[in-house]
C-alpha positions, 0 to 999 in steps of 0.5 A: 564519512561525510558522503556516506552520512549523507548517501545514508541522510538521502537513503533515509528521507527516501524511504520515509517518503516511499512509506508515507506514499505505501501507507496513502495508497492503502487507504485508498484501497481498505476504501475499494475493498470496503465499496468493492465488498458492498457491491459483492454483497449487493449482487451487483458483482461476481467478486472479482471487483473484491478478490482484485481489490485485496489482493492489490491491498496485501502486495501493498503490506508486504511493500511496506513491512519490507520498507520498515525491515 
């Protein structure tokens, strides 16, 4: 029983750290999406950077949801 509690504790610590990392990455991708949209609106790019950043941000959101479940 002690080992099971210990294993669960370390799993919780791991998941908390993963969640923190994913939230930080989400913040960075949010900034990247905003900047890519500004470049697209200014006519500097064709929009592929914007859609790529949105896609990656969506993947992070899925990973965050998976950790919370």
